[in-house]
N, C-alpha and C positions, 0 to 999 in steps of 0.2 A: 504494500500500500504506500503510495506517495504521500509524504507529509511536508508541511511548511511551517515548522516551529521556528520562532525567532531565536537568535543566539541568547537573548536575555532569558527566555523561558528555559532553554536547554541548560542554563547555568544551574538550575535546580535539579538535584539528583533524582527526585521522584519523576519529574517531568521528562528528564532525559531517558530514564528507564522505560517510561510509558511510550515515548516516541520510538524506542527500539522495538518494543512489543508490537506497536501499530504497524511498523514497516514490515514485520514478518508476515502479516496477514495478506493472503492473495485472493480474498473474496470467493473462495471456492464453494463455500456453503455446506461443506461436509458437517459442520457443527449443527446445522439446523435439524439434521436427522435424529440427533440424540439429545436435543435440548428439551427438557420437560415442559417449560412454559410455551415454547413454540408449538409443541405437539398439542397443547391444550387450546391455545388461542389462535394459532395460524397467523399471527401478526409478526411480520418480519422484524419489527422493533422489539419483539419479545424473544428474539434469537440472539445468540452471541454475535453474529455478524451485524445484525441491526444495532445492537448496543455498542458495538465497536465504532460504527459510524457516528452515533450520538456522542460517545465519549471523545472521539477524535475532534469533532466539531467544537465541543465544549472546551477541551484542554488546549487545542491548537490556537484557538482565538482568545484564550484566557478570559473567558466570559463566565459570569455567574450561571449556575445551573437553572434551567427553567422547569416548569411543572412536568412537561412531557418527558424530558430526560430523567428527572427524578423518578417518575412513575415507572418507566421501563427498567431502569437500573434497580429500583426497589423490588421489582418482580423477579429479578435474578436470584436463584437459590444458592449460588456459589457451589453447586454440586460438582463442578469441574469435569463433567462428562465431555464437554467440548474439548478440553485439553487432551483427553484420551483419544478422541476422534481426530483431532486436527493433524493433517499431514505436514503442516509447516511449523509445528511446535510453538504455536502462539501461546505465550504465558498469560492466559486470560486472567488468572487469579490475581496477579499483581496489578494488572490493568484495572480490573473492577474494584479492587481495594482502593487504589488511588482515586478512582472516580467517586467512590462513596465518600472519601474524606473531603474531596473538593465540593461535593454536593452538600455535605454537612456544614461546611464553612460558608457557603455562598447562597444557599437556598433556604428561604423561610417557609417552613411547612405550616399547615393549619394547626391551630392550637392543640387540638386533641392528639394529633400525631406527634407533635413536639413533646407533649407530656408523656405519652405512652412510651416513646423511644427512650426518653431520659429515665423514666421509671424502671424500664427493663434493664438498662445498662447499670443503674445504681443498685437495684434489688437483687438481680440474679447472681451478681458477682460477690455477694455478701451472704454466706450461708445462714447465719443467724437471723438476719433480716428477711431473707427469702422464706425461711421456715415460718416465721411469724406472719408473713404476708399470705402464705398458703392457708394457714389456720384461719385467718380472718376471711379469706375467700370462701372457705368451707362453711363458715357461719352465715355468709351473705348469700350463698347459693339459693336458698328458698325464695329470695326476693329478686331473682334474676329477671323475671318477667316484667318487673317495674323499671328496669334499666334500659338504656340504649342498647341496640343489637351488639355493637362491638364489645361493650363491657359485659353483656350477658354471655357472649362467646368466650371471653377470657375466664369468667367464673366457671363455665361448664368444663373447661379444660383442667381446672385445678383438681388434684386427686382428693378423694374423700378422706383418705387416711394417709398418714405419713409414718415411716418407721422412726423409732427413737434414734437420736444421734449415736453414731458408732464410736467406741473407743479407738478403733483402728485409725480413725482420721486425725487423731491428735499427734503432734510431733513426738517421735520415738524411734527406736530401732528394734526390729524383729530379727532375732538370730536365726541362722540357717538350721533346719532340722536334720540335714544331712551334711556330710563334709562340705565346707564352704567352697563354692566354685566362683562366685562373683558377689560383688556388693553393688546394689542398685538403689536409686531413689524412686519413690512412687509419687506421682503427681496426685495430690488429694483433690485439687480442683474446687468447684463451687456447687453447682446444681446437683451433681451426682451424690454429694455427701448428704443432701437433703432428701432427694427423691428415691434413691435406691442404694442403701448402704451395703447390700449383699455383694455388690460387684467388687469393691475394694477388699472386703473380707475374704472373698474367694481368691482374689489375686494374691493377697498376702499368704494365705494358706498354701496355695499351689507353689508359689515361688520359693517359699522357705522349705517346703517339702522336697523341692528339686535341688536345693543346695544354694539358694541365694539369700544373702543378708539384705533385708529390706529396710530402707530409711525413709521415714516421713519427715522431711526437713522443716525445721523451724523457720517460719516466715514465708514458705511457699504456699500458693493457693491458686486462685483463678488464673488460667493461662492467658486471658485477655482476648480470646477469640470473640466473645459475645459483643463487647463494645467495638472491637475492631471491625466486625462486619456491619456495624451500624455507622461506620465512618468516624467514630469517636476515638481518634488515634492517640490523643494525649492520655485518655483513660486506659486504653488497651496497653500502651507502652509502659505506663506506670505499673500495671499489674505484671507485665512480662518482666520488667526490671526487677521486681521483688523476687520473682522466681529465679532469675539468673543469679542474683546476688546470693540467694539462699543456697542454691545448688553449687555455686562456686565455693562457698564456705565449706560445704561437705566434700567437694573435690580436693580442696587444699588440706582439710583436716584428716580425712580417712580414705580418700580416693573413691571414685565411682566408675564402675564399668559401663553402666547404662543408666538412663533416666526412663523409667517405665511409665507408659500412659495407657490406661485401659478405657479411655473414651476417645475414639478415633478422631472426632472433631478437634479435640484439644491436641492430639498428636500432630495433626497437620499444621496447627499453629505453632507449636513448640519447635517443630522441625524447620520452621521458617524464621526463627528468631535471628539467625545470622543475617538474613536479608533485612529484617526490620531495623536492626541496629548497625547496619553496615557503615553509616556515616557518623556514628557516635564514637569519638576517640577514646572515651573512658570505658566503653562497654563492648566495643566491636569484637575484640578477641574472645572475651568471656561468652558473649552471645553465640559466636560461631562454635565455640567448644561445646556449649550446652546443646545446641542444635545437632551437632555431630554425635552426641551421646543419646539423643532421644530415640526411643524404640516403642513401637506398639507392643503390647503385652504378648501377643502371639509370636512375635519375632524372638522375644527373650525365652519364652517357653520352649520354642523349637531349639534355640541355642543351648538350652540346658539339657536337651536330650529327653524330651517328654516320653514316658513309657506308661501305658495304662496298667492299672492294678485291679480294677473292678469290672464286673460284667454289667454293662449298661443295657443289655437286652436288645441290641440292634434297633433302638428307638428311631423312628423316622423323623428327621429334623430338616425343616426348610431353612436354608441359610440365606439370610438377607445380607447382601454385601453393601455396607454403608458407603455412600459416595466419598466421604472423607478418607476412607480406607482404600477403596479400589481406585479412585481417581486422584485423590490428594496425595496418598502415600504409595500408590502403585502396589498395594498388597491385596491380591484378589484370590489366589488359590490357597495360600498357606493356611488360613483358618479352616477351610474345608478339609484340607489334608490332615490337619491335627484332629479334627472331629472324626474323620473316618478312621484314623489310627486309634482313636479312643474307643471305637466299636459302634459308632452311630451310623445309621443309614442316612447319608446326607444328600439332599437334592437342592439344586440351585434354583432360585426363583426366576421364572420367565421375566423378560425385560429387566434383568438385574441391573442394567446400567441406568435405569430411570429412577430418579429420586422418590422417596416416600413422602416428601413434603414437610419434613421436620426442619432441617437446615437451620439449626440454632434457634433464632427467634422468628423464623419465617412463618411458622404455623400460627403465631400470635399476631403478626403484622399483615399477613396475606392469607387469612383463614379460608377464603373461598377457593383459591387455587390449591392451597395445601390439602383441603378436604377432598378435592377431585383426585389429587395425586395419591392420597392415602387410600381412597376407594379402589383406585387402579392397582395399587400395590397389594392390598388385601385380597382382591379378586384373583390376582396371579398366584398369591400364596395358597389360597384355599383350593385352587385347582389341583394342587399337589397332594391333597389329603394328608398333611403331616400331622404328627402328634404334638409338635411344638415348633417354635421358631427361634432361631439363634441369630444374634447380631452383635457387632462389636462397638456399638455406639448407643449411649443412653437415650439421646434424642430420638433415634429411630425406634428404639424399643417402646418409648412412651407414645410416639405417634402411631405406630402400627397397632399397639395394644388398645388404642381407643376405637379401633374398627373391627376387632375380632375377639372371639372368646378363647382362641388358642393361647396356651402359655407362651410368654415371650421371655427368653432368657439371654443373658450375656454369654458369649462363647466361653468365657473363662469359667463360668459357673458349671458348665457341662464338662469341661476339661478337669476341673477340680474334683468333681464327682467321679470321673473315670480314673482319677489318680489316687483314689482312696478317701476322698472327702465325702461329706454327706450328700444324699440325694437332694437336689434343689427343692426348696419349699414349693415352688410353682408346679412341680411335678408330683408332689405328694398326693396320693389317691388316684393317680393316673394309672390305669391298668396296663399291663404289658400287651404288646401287639399280638 
């Protein structure tokens, strides 16, 4: 794609990087075939190619975002399916991240939108506040019909029950239960510590059983992905900085072989820390080191030599490949290979490249499109007649779970069971096939 950025604009590192990305695009349109929003709306501006034109026009002319550009960029899920499809290796992720930051700085949204986006960025990244907010939402749910549709939709998505806070999420060290083979840090994160504490607990049990010492570092928390995808880069970078500093202290004190992340959306973000802080002279080296150590939990389980110890009964599992894992981190087959090695009958969901509609806060900000994508995903899952669904990302689990009665589990819960752990609570009472 031909570009005409002024030298003044290209002096900015983000603008120069975006210009390089734009020049790589050859207008081929392969991305339209796998873009979830284009499949739903048929609008060229709801495709990566269409958004690229809008972003180019906005950035190249250094103009404030308008309502049309904001609307179509907001509809992007950041599922990154287009990056898997693109024959020209256009790095759409960094381009749309830059566009979102520019929109956030230059476009004034309607009052309710401004309030909602600010509230999500502030609340979801603070587990204690998020927990209190969800409890308040549960109390308000009986009055949902009296509220505007958008607020009623938000209340309906709040879970009726929350698990108690898990002691696993406090800063501490879990010793290896077998001869120690590596020392890893576990990202505790934010929303997952409130919505589903079983995932971290299963991760710690399995990794320590396989010979890893697991550290939950003091000061580490939200990865920053949620505000980052809202264009709120100052907030996202502040959260990322805390993690980098916390893990750097652990690296310097006792060494780390890996940083383990069991929420794939967070993993994609942490693996990008090197890019995020590339121009920060005080943090660039540490950020790059942290990013190089980041691993999805299935990568570490495989490296530790996972060997099943229990008979799981060839349970038929539909594996949902989270976009952030298959497109963002290019990990598609490994989780299924581990589940098969564990003794499960694993089937891949049709249209596995199409997003379920979760996408961080997308299902809260774009509920109509997200609902259509969830219905499409659930229909594809249920055609397989599985006994349960496995996924590697909490957001996907929560989104899909709202559309089906099938048990939804994290991949690590199933692997922990197969390696001698307890049968997951979601499968209790489920008869053998």
